[in-house]
Rosetta silent file (secondary structure, phi, psi, omega in degrees, C-alpha in Angstrom):
SEQUENCE: MAAAALAVALTVNGEAQGQRPLPNRDAFFKGTEENLARAQREQGRYAYKERRTELHTNPFGRLGTDGVVVYEITPGPETGVVYRTLLERDGVKVSDAKPERQENRARRQFRSSIDDVVDTLNFTLDRREVRDGREMIVVTFAAKPDAHPETREGRLAKLFVGSIYVDEPAREVSRVEGMAIDSISYGFGVIARLNEGTRVAVVREPVEGGIWLPTSIRFTGEGRAVLFRKLNIDLKIDWYDYRRVR
SCORE:     score description
SCORE:     0.000 S_00000001
   1 L     0.000  -40.538 -175.883  -27.822  -14.992    3.855 S_00000001
   2 H   -67.432  -37.731  178.678  -25.480  -13.217    6.266 S_00000001
   3 H   -59.155  -42.877 -178.549  -23.275  -11.851    3.435 S_00000001
   4 H   -65.584  -38.003  177.445  -26.360  -10.537    1.722 S_00000001
   5 H   -66.150  -36.400 -176.944  -27.716   -8.784    4.855 S_00000001
   6 H   -74.295  -31.302 -179.503  -24.289   -7.140    5.261 S_00000001
   7 H   -68.941  -38.986 -179.496  -24.243   -6.001    1.694 S_00000001
   8 H   -69.848  -35.108 -178.353  -27.738   -4.452    2.098 S_00000001
   9 H   -67.867  -40.160 -178.075  -26.698   -2.789    5.359 S_00000001
  10 H   -67.326  -37.547 -176.169  -23.530   -1.253    3.797 S_00000001
  11 H   -69.595  -45.869  178.184  -25.601    0.046    0.817 S_00000001
  12 H   -62.216  -41.385 -176.801  -28.270    1.660    3.056 S_00000001
  13 H   -66.452  -39.580  177.914  -25.619    3.122    5.267 S_00000001
  14 H   -65.772  -32.851  176.386  -23.810    4.611    2.311 S_00000001
  15 H   -73.415  -33.153 -177.049  -26.961    6.130    0.926 S_00000001
  16 H   -62.712  -35.360  178.991  -27.736    7.540    4.376 S_00000001
  17 L   -90.151    7.539  175.810  -24.480    9.387    4.380 S_00000001
  18 L    89.246   12.348  178.634  -25.073   10.848    0.852 S_00000001
  19 L   -91.143  141.549 -179.317  -22.812    8.398   -0.934 S_00000001
  20 L   -77.047  142.747  176.291  -24.001    6.948   -4.197 S_00000001
  21 L   -63.207  157.698  174.779  -24.359    3.157   -4.225 S_00000001
  22 L   -72.751  148.396 -175.528  -21.779    1.158   -6.040 S_00000001
  23 L   -54.923  168.386  170.061  -22.570    0.145   -9.598 S_00000001
  24 L   -64.801  121.551 -166.626  -24.169   -3.196  -10.501 S_00000001
  25 H   -52.235  -54.768 -171.143  -21.388   -5.801  -10.098 S_00000001
  26 H   -65.844  -45.626  179.794  -22.035   -7.984  -13.167 S_00000001
  27 H   -61.953  -38.892 -173.812  -22.594   -5.072  -15.625 S_00000001
  28 H   -72.658  -47.079 -177.018  -19.503   -3.109  -14.209 S_00000001
  29 H   -66.453  -36.290 -178.205  -17.214   -6.230  -14.466 S_00000001
  30 H   -59.678  -59.050  178.099  -18.617   -7.130  -17.894 S_00000001
  31 H   -56.804  -45.811 -176.764  -17.834   -3.726  -19.329 S_00000001
  32 H   -66.154  -47.273 -178.900  -14.377   -3.441  -17.737 S_00000001
  33 H   -60.681  -38.775  179.911  -13.381   -7.087  -18.907 S_00000001
  34 H   -62.300  -42.556  179.338  -14.545   -6.241  -22.423 S_00000001
  35 H   -67.836  -30.714 -178.554  -12.327   -3.088  -22.524 S_00000001
  36 H   -69.388  -43.320  176.649   -9.346   -5.057  -21.261 S_00000001
  37 H   -60.597  -39.246  178.846   -9.941   -7.706  -23.962 S_00000001
  38 H   -61.802  -44.596 -174.829  -10.159   -4.992  -26.662 S_00000001
  39 H   -69.475  -33.621  178.498   -6.934   -3.418  -25.448 S_00000001
  40 H   -70.016  -37.815  176.484   -5.114   -6.780  -25.582 S_00000001
  41 H   -67.650  -35.982 -169.380   -6.268   -7.255  -29.189 S_00000001
  42 H   -88.344  -18.592 -174.004   -5.300   -3.730  -30.234 S_00000001
  43 H   -61.717  -32.159 -177.325   -1.890   -3.488  -28.549 S_00000001
  44 L   -66.805   -3.447  174.640   -0.274   -5.475  -31.365 S_00000001
  45 L   -95.971    2.566 -178.637   -1.060   -2.506  -33.743 S_00000001
  46 E  -115.528  144.111  165.356    1.167   -0.089  -31.878 S_00000001
  47 E   -94.472  150.861 -176.589    4.801    0.660  -31.778 S_00000001
  48 E  -164.942  173.549  179.124    6.219    2.226  -28.589 S_00000001
  49 E  -106.782  141.604 -179.214    9.292    2.813  -26.530 S_00000001
  50 E  -125.841  124.927  175.423   10.241    0.777  -23.447 S_00000001
  51 E  -114.691  129.840 -171.851   12.463    1.920  -20.650 S_00000001
  52 E  -143.679  151.850  168.807   13.384   -0.657  -18.101 S_00000001
  53 E   -76.083  131.933  176.853   15.758   -1.229  -15.084 S_00000001
  54 E   -72.452  142.302  176.343   18.180   -3.965  -15.792 S_00000001
  55 E  -108.156  124.669  179.378   18.168   -7.089  -13.673 S_00000001
  56 E  -112.996  131.232  179.230   21.351   -8.774  -12.710 S_00000001
  57 E  -131.401   21.952 -176.085   21.473  -12.253  -11.231 S_00000001
  58 L   -84.817  116.652 -176.107   25.053  -13.303  -12.003 S_00000001
  59 L   -61.280  -15.561  178.321   26.544  -14.800   -8.809 S_00000001
  60 L   -97.936    0.902  179.347   29.951  -13.432   -9.635 S_00000001
  61 L  -125.329 -145.327  174.323   28.718   -9.967  -10.192 S_00000001
  62 L   -78.235  146.057  179.343   26.025   -7.601   -9.036 S_00000001
  63 E  -121.185  131.084 -178.234   22.784   -8.932   -7.802 S_00000001
  64 E   119.151 -156.792 -175.441   19.617   -6.883   -8.094 S_00000001
  65 E  -106.886  138.498 -175.669   18.554   -4.021  -10.301 S_00000001
  66 E  -170.132  139.552  177.090   20.946   -1.602  -11.709 S_00000001
  67 E    84.177  156.424 -176.379   21.269    0.377  -15.023 S_00000001
  68 E  -131.278  134.493  175.509   18.588    1.685  -17.362 S_00000001
  69 E  -128.423  159.419  179.201   18.048    0.666  -21.006 S_00000001
  70 E  -129.539  128.268  178.624   15.610    1.989  -23.696 S_00000001
  71 E  -118.885  147.901  170.043   14.159    0.006  -26.462 S_00000001
  72 E   -96.279  126.442 -178.997   12.115    0.783  -29.588 S_00000001
  73 E  -109.280  122.280  177.742    9.321   -1.932  -29.877 S_00000001
  74 E  -126.519  127.738 -179.970    7.858   -2.387  -33.364 S_00000001
  75 E   -67.180  148.336 -178.528    5.180   -5.006  -34.295 S_00000001
  76 L   -95.219  179.428 -172.081    6.240   -7.572  -36.882 S_00000001
  77 L   -78.207  -14.320  173.548    4.257   -8.797  -39.866 S_00000001
  78 L  -101.120  153.093  177.589    3.085  -11.953  -37.881 S_00000001
  79 L   -67.933  123.652  178.501    0.659  -11.770  -35.000 S_00000001
  80 L    94.316   -1.029  177.620    2.452  -11.868  -31.617 S_00000001
  81 E  -104.673  129.532  172.994    5.840  -10.999  -33.135 S_00000001
  82 E  -126.391  157.104  175.872    7.663   -7.808  -32.240 S_00000001
  83 E  -111.604  125.171 -176.916   11.133   -6.340  -33.045 S_00000001
  84 E  -115.853  126.284 -172.485   13.097   -4.746  -30.221 S_00000001
  85 E  -117.351  126.373  174.619   15.923   -2.332  -31.022 S_00000001
  86 E   -74.171  124.253 -174.659   18.240   -0.986  -28.273 S_00000001
  87 E  -104.450  -43.097 -175.489   18.217    2.810  -28.396 S_00000001
  88 E  -135.749  157.836  166.298   20.022    3.912  -25.193 S_00000001
  89 E  -141.486  109.488 -177.310   22.015    2.389  -22.202 S_00000001
  90 L    61.394   41.451  178.761   22.328    4.466  -19.124 S_00000001
  91 L    86.124   -9.333 -177.390   21.552    7.562  -20.964 S_00000001
  92 E   -96.157  127.212  179.804   24.062    7.026  -23.768 S_00000001
  93 E   -76.383  140.928 -177.090   22.522    6.515  -27.277 S_00000001
  94 L  -112.638  117.774 -177.009   23.387    3.240  -29.059 S_00000001
  95 L   -89.058  -25.549 -166.764   23.658    3.721  -32.811 S_00000001
  96 L  -110.197   17.127 -175.965   24.628    0.340  -34.110 S_00000001
  97 L   -74.243  137.879  175.571   22.007   -1.989  -32.402 S_00000001
  98 L   -96.700  148.950 -179.957   20.170   -4.354  -34.692 S_00000001
  99 L   -67.618  139.532  177.834   16.461   -5.305  -34.267 S_00000001
 100 E  -112.178  136.345  177.356   15.878   -8.503  -32.467 S_00000001
 101 E   -79.780  138.505  179.026   12.926  -10.655  -33.115 S_00000001
 102 E  -140.786  139.408  172.573   10.750  -11.666  -30.114 S_00000001
 103 E  -103.529  133.342  179.303    7.688  -13.728  -29.926 S_00000001
 104 L   -83.222  123.306 -178.950    4.965  -13.195  -27.332 S_00000001
 105 H   -73.211  -23.566  178.658    4.349  -16.602  -25.874 S_00000001
 106 H   -59.642  -32.069  178.878    0.967  -15.469  -24.672 S_00000001
 107 H   -59.759  -32.022  179.856   -0.175  -15.457  -28.293 S_00000001
 108 H   -85.665   -3.782 -179.512    0.346  -19.156  -28.552 S_00000001
 109 L   -79.870  151.010 -176.296   -1.715  -20.057  -25.508 S_00000001
 110 L   -55.408  -43.519 -178.881   -5.025  -21.699  -25.909 S_00000001
 111 L  -117.992  164.301  177.638   -6.951  -19.190  -23.834 S_00000001
 112 L   -64.644  136.605  177.858   -6.717  -15.492  -23.082 S_00000001
 113 H   -65.512  -26.023  177.984   -4.522  -14.586  -20.232 S_00000001
 114 H   -63.391  -45.391 -178.412   -7.355  -12.036  -19.197 S_00000001
 115 H   -61.825  -40.567 -176.892   -9.809  -14.919  -19.081 S_00000001
 116 H   -68.243  -42.705  173.787   -7.392  -17.004  -16.961 S_00000001
 117 H   -61.135  -41.048  175.095   -6.756  -14.289  -14.545 S_00000001
 118 H   -57.109  -41.552 -179.216  -10.412  -13.571  -14.229 S_00000001
 119 H   -73.221  -21.493 -176.737  -11.147  -17.254  -13.525 S_00000001
 120 H   -90.270  -22.733 -173.075   -8.353  -17.432  -10.988 S_00000001
 121 E  -111.320  151.755  165.352   -9.292  -14.442   -8.761 S_00000001
 122 E  -100.339  136.307  179.643  -12.236  -13.442   -6.725 S_00000001
 123 E  -120.404  144.156 -176.752  -13.124   -9.723   -7.122 S_00000001
 124 E  -131.021  119.863  173.308  -15.071   -7.529   -4.760 S_00000001
 125 E   -64.435  118.471 -175.997  -16.482   -3.992   -5.416 S_00000001
 126 E  -101.048  -54.807 -174.164  -15.133   -2.197   -2.362 S_00000001
 127 E  -169.661  169.980  168.820  -15.622    1.571   -2.498 S_00000001
 128 E   -95.244  149.184  178.692  -15.354    4.750   -4.488 S_00000001
 129 E  -156.551  147.020 -179.865  -12.301    6.981   -4.447 S_00000001
 130 E  -103.333  125.692 -179.481  -11.166   10.112   -6.399 S_00000001
 131 E  -131.377  122.423  172.859   -7.685    9.856   -7.921 S_00000001
 132 L    59.536   37.841  176.345   -6.199   12.713  -10.052 S_00000001
 133 L    74.388    1.180  176.914   -9.703   14.248  -10.148 S_00000001
 134 E  -105.469  140.906  178.848  -11.272   11.077  -11.675 S_00000001
 135 E   -75.609  126.266  177.226  -13.952    8.902   -9.901 S_00000001
 136 E  -117.531  148.443  168.759  -12.607    5.348   -9.430 S_00000001
 137 E  -106.323  122.660 -179.713  -14.243    2.232   -8.221 S_00000001
 138 E   -93.441  128.311 -178.354  -11.756    0.200   -6.120 S_00000001
 139 E  -119.407  120.276  178.716  -12.073   -3.424   -6.624 S_00000001
 140 E   -87.332  149.306 -176.015  -10.190   -5.826   -4.212 S_00000001
 141 E  -139.373  155.463  168.898   -8.886   -9.225   -5.353 S_00000001
 142 E  -164.813  156.973 -174.428   -7.409  -12.442   -3.948 S_00000001
 143 E   -59.871  140.465  168.189   -6.994  -15.949   -5.444 S_00000001
 144 L   -67.475  139.122  176.305   -9.974  -18.437   -5.386 S_00000001
 145 L   -58.051  -32.470 -171.007   -9.025  -21.422   -3.115 S_00000001
 146 L  -107.366   15.090 -176.763   -9.626  -23.929   -5.788 S_00000001
 147 L   -67.361  147.445 -179.873   -8.059  -21.937   -8.797 S_00000001
 148 L  -140.761   77.829 -173.231   -5.962  -23.826  -11.310 S_00000001
 149 L   -71.902  152.771 -168.486   -4.599  -21.162  -13.762 S_00000001
 150 L  -108.553  -22.996 -174.438   -3.354  -22.297  -17.142 S_00000001
 151 L  -109.179  161.660  178.583   -1.231  -19.140  -18.211 S_00000001
 152 H   -62.254  -32.920  174.016    1.789  -17.529  -16.786 S_00000001
 153 H   -65.700  -45.658  179.400   -0.240  -14.453  -15.975 S_00000001
 154 H   -62.665  -44.599  178.151   -2.859  -16.513  -14.191 S_00000001
 155 H   -61.985  -41.517  177.903   -0.225  -18.344  -12.092 S_00000001
 156 H   -63.476  -45.788 -178.907    1.438  -15.068  -11.240 S_00000001
 157 H   -62.615  -28.616 -175.222   -1.946  -13.488  -10.263 S_00000001
 158 H   -66.463  -22.666 -177.640   -2.666  -16.362   -7.905 S_00000001
 159 L   -87.847    1.942 -173.947    0.253  -15.299   -5.611 S_00000001
 160 E  -119.870  148.251  159.841   -1.082  -11.772   -5.137 S_00000001
 161 E  -115.631  155.923  176.626   -3.827   -9.887   -3.148 S_00000001
 162 E   170.509 -152.624 -174.982   -4.528   -6.235   -3.805 S_00000001
 163 E  -136.962  140.899  173.070   -6.641   -3.530   -5.293 S_00000001
 164 E  -116.779  121.116 -177.070   -7.725   -2.473   -8.725 S_00000001
 165 E   -98.064  115.984 -178.668   -8.684    1.187   -9.460 S_00000001
 166 E  -106.319  127.798  168.091  -11.131    1.291  -12.299 S_00000001
 167 E   -61.461  104.827 -162.100  -12.010    4.544  -13.993 S_00000001
 168 L   -64.085  -44.715  179.938  -15.725    4.502  -13.467 S_00000001
 169 L   -64.220  -39.556 -177.409  -16.946    6.660  -16.513 S_00000001
 170 L   -80.140  -20.320 -171.321  -14.473    4.910  -18.831 S_00000001
 171 L    55.952   38.850 -173.335  -14.881    1.333  -17.344 S_00000001
 172 E  -115.615  134.918  173.293  -11.044    1.167  -17.812 S_00000001
 173 E   -69.713  121.637  178.667   -8.480   -0.269  -15.251 S_00000001
 174 E   -99.775  -23.368 -175.354   -6.279    2.714  -14.362 S_00000001
 175 E  -160.213  144.274  175.529   -4.057    1.189  -11.709 S_00000001
 176 E  -133.638  125.893  177.574   -3.371   -2.193  -10.075 S_00000001
 177 E  -121.178  128.799  176.801   -1.514   -2.647   -6.687 S_00000001
 178 E  -134.860  161.135  174.279   -0.664   -6.018   -5.370 S_00000001
 179 E  -135.746  135.621  178.668    1.310   -7.689   -2.616 S_00000001
 180 E   -69.015  132.342  177.912    2.591  -11.229   -2.839 S_00000001
 181 L  -106.686    9.009  172.002    1.292  -13.651   -0.170 S_00000001
 182 L  -151.429  177.815 -173.389    3.823  -16.338   -1.166 S_00000001
 183 L   -86.545  152.560 -178.522    7.304  -16.439   -2.710 S_00000001
 184 E  -117.799  122.225 -170.402    7.798  -16.079   -6.458 S_00000001
 185 E   -99.375  148.330  168.989   10.205  -18.334   -8.139 S_00000001
 186 E  -129.990  132.566  177.327   12.237  -17.918  -11.368 S_00000001
 187 L    63.305   46.706  179.176   13.905  -20.803  -12.988 S_00000001
 188 L    63.993   17.752 -176.100   12.441  -23.171  -10.383 S_00000001
 189 L    79.352    0.228  175.432   13.838  -21.150   -7.581 S_00000001
 190 L   -78.308  -53.513  174.054   17.443  -21.852   -8.748 S_00000001
 191 L   -60.555  -50.724 -174.390   17.820  -18.475  -10.538 S_00000001
 192 E  -170.624  151.162 -178.127   15.977  -16.322   -8.091 S_00000001
 193 E  -142.522  112.814  172.704   13.147  -16.393   -5.542 S_00000001
 194 E   -87.005  143.519 -179.561   11.319  -13.239   -4.315 S_00000001
 195 L   -68.708  158.004  163.670    9.896  -13.231   -0.847 S_00000001
 196 L   -52.594  140.360  178.929    6.394  -12.953    0.350 S_00000001
 197 L    96.705   -0.352  173.961    5.464   -9.244    0.672 S_00000001
 198 L   -64.431  138.242 -177.120    6.999   -8.262   -2.825 S_00000001
 199 E  -118.620  151.805 -179.625    4.809   -5.541   -4.180 S_00000001
 200 E  -136.935  145.655 -177.267    3.811   -4.615   -7.665 S_00000001
 201 E  -138.722  123.949  176.966    2.022   -1.581   -9.130 S_00000001
 202 E  -120.389  130.163  176.891    0.771   -1.387  -12.793 S_00000001
 203 E  -118.216  138.548  177.427   -0.589    1.804  -14.406 S_00000001
 204 E  -123.558  150.709 -172.256   -2.613    2.065  -17.556 S_00000001
 205 E  -143.113  160.605  167.607   -3.494    5.299  -19.447 S_00000001
 206 E   -72.854  135.605  168.049   -5.235    6.327  -22.704 S_00000001
 207 L  -116.286 -165.355  178.671   -2.890    6.575  -25.595 S_00000001
 208 L   -56.077  134.914 -178.402   -3.133    7.563  -29.249 S_00000001
 209 L    92.774   -3.153  176.257   -6.442    6.482  -30.642 S_00000001
 210 L    83.735   -2.372  179.734   -8.168    6.535  -27.149 S_00000001
 211 L   -79.486  145.539 -172.279   -7.237    3.061  -26.320 S_00000001
 212 E   -97.780  127.149  179.020   -6.010    2.385  -22.688 S_00000001
 213 E  -133.921  155.209 -177.878   -2.607    0.550  -22.585 S_00000001
 214 E   -61.427  136.883  178.588   -0.054   -0.154  -19.821 S_00000001
 215 E  -119.707  -13.601  174.845    2.326    2.715  -19.287 S_00000001
 216 E  -168.805  154.928  175.502    4.409    1.413  -16.326 S_00000001
 217 E  -144.446  137.621 -175.909    4.934   -1.550  -14.047 S_00000001
 218 E  -135.469  129.277  172.871    7.085   -1.571  -10.825 S_00000001
 219 E  -111.782  125.872  172.461    8.287   -4.510   -8.755 S_00000001
 220 E  -128.016  135.173 -179.691    9.877   -4.021   -5.344 S_00000001
 221 E  -179.715 -175.798  174.605   10.983   -6.701   -3.045 S_00000001
 222 E  -131.619  153.692 -178.512   13.740   -8.860   -1.501 S_00000001
 223 E  -164.092 -152.923  171.048   14.653  -12.466   -2.152 S_00000001
 224 E  -131.425  146.980  179.882   17.470  -14.872   -3.015 S_00000001
 225 E  -121.827  141.482 -176.540   19.389  -15.407   -6.087 S_00000001
 226 L    42.614   49.715  167.074   21.188  -18.676   -7.158 S_00000001
 227 L    78.507  -39.968 -168.204   19.889  -20.289   -3.766 S_00000001
 228 L  -132.669  -17.587  179.752   21.937  -18.162   -1.290 S_00000001
 229 E   -84.117  132.125  174.054   22.788  -14.661   -2.385 S_00000001
 230 E   -56.670  139.083 -178.964   20.551  -11.873   -1.243 S_00000001
 231 E  -119.200  126.564  171.288   18.495  -10.183   -3.969 S_00000001
 232 E  -117.202  123.344 -175.822   17.084   -6.709   -3.793 S_00000001
 233 E  -114.894  120.992  169.135   14.604   -5.817   -6.461 S_00000001
 234 E  -134.092   80.305 -177.203   13.403   -2.408   -7.495 S_00000001
 235 E   -95.958  129.765 -177.532   12.418   -3.078  -11.134 S_00000001
 236 E  -135.880  132.025  171.718   10.568   -0.492  -13.203 S_00000001
 237 E  -123.098  132.638  172.402    9.419   -0.591  -16.809 S_00000001
 238 E  -112.024  136.085  173.168    7.837    2.393  -18.601 S_00000001
 239 E  -111.203  131.703  178.764    6.014    2.053  -21.963 S_00000001
 240 E  -153.532  171.328 -179.966    5.680    5.333  -23.769 S_00000001
 241 E    59.039   47.262 -178.493    5.382    7.101  -27.144 S_00000001
 242 E   -70.383  134.538  174.963    2.734    4.736  -28.259 S_00000001
 243 E  -140.297  125.080 -177.147    2.043    5.150  -32.138 S_00000001
 244 E   -74.378  122.801 -169.895   -0.437    3.233  -34.047 S_00000001
 245 L  -125.487    9.275  179.442    1.278    1.732  -37.076 S_00000001
 246 L  -129.795    0.000    0.000   -1.344   -0.875  -38.327 S_00000001
């Protein structure tokens, strides 16, 4: 009852100041989730380029992020299979690289990673905000206390709190900003462990055909590699030049 009273009070206060009330929660979330699911299905129809910062965790060499590579990503004939071809390394073109087959493990999972993330987190409609001339609904998120995610994406989402910026007219997620509230392990903590406070930002934009797809992700933080070596991470991946090929 107290929460309901607070919600009514905030709505009335917003209207008194000339602000429009936030949209209906269930309808808004339903439309946004449907668009995310559609994008997940359609992404396998696109070829694109991927530019990423390389990650080094060799205890006898450099630790952290350094160097940039560019790949051409092309969907294979089987669902969930792509071919990655190295195009550039540190700005120098690579002419003799052969395509490497890569299978998307998420395609083999029993349930959708989007469904798993949705079931793992609590979402709250927080406010309106204008970004780049577009009206956004800002949704805050945090893990449910009793969440038991089944997918890699769900388990990672459980470690973060943050904000989701949803383009209101399009009902599309435009940006996600999160901060880790616990450490993040790779290889059971033996290969690397990123500390609490690690930040991540994901950007999605409309591409060829009007579908919204991820265009960048960035991880920044500190941690430990191979148990004792300090690890500084500033990892960025850009996805661009999307072309529908199916």
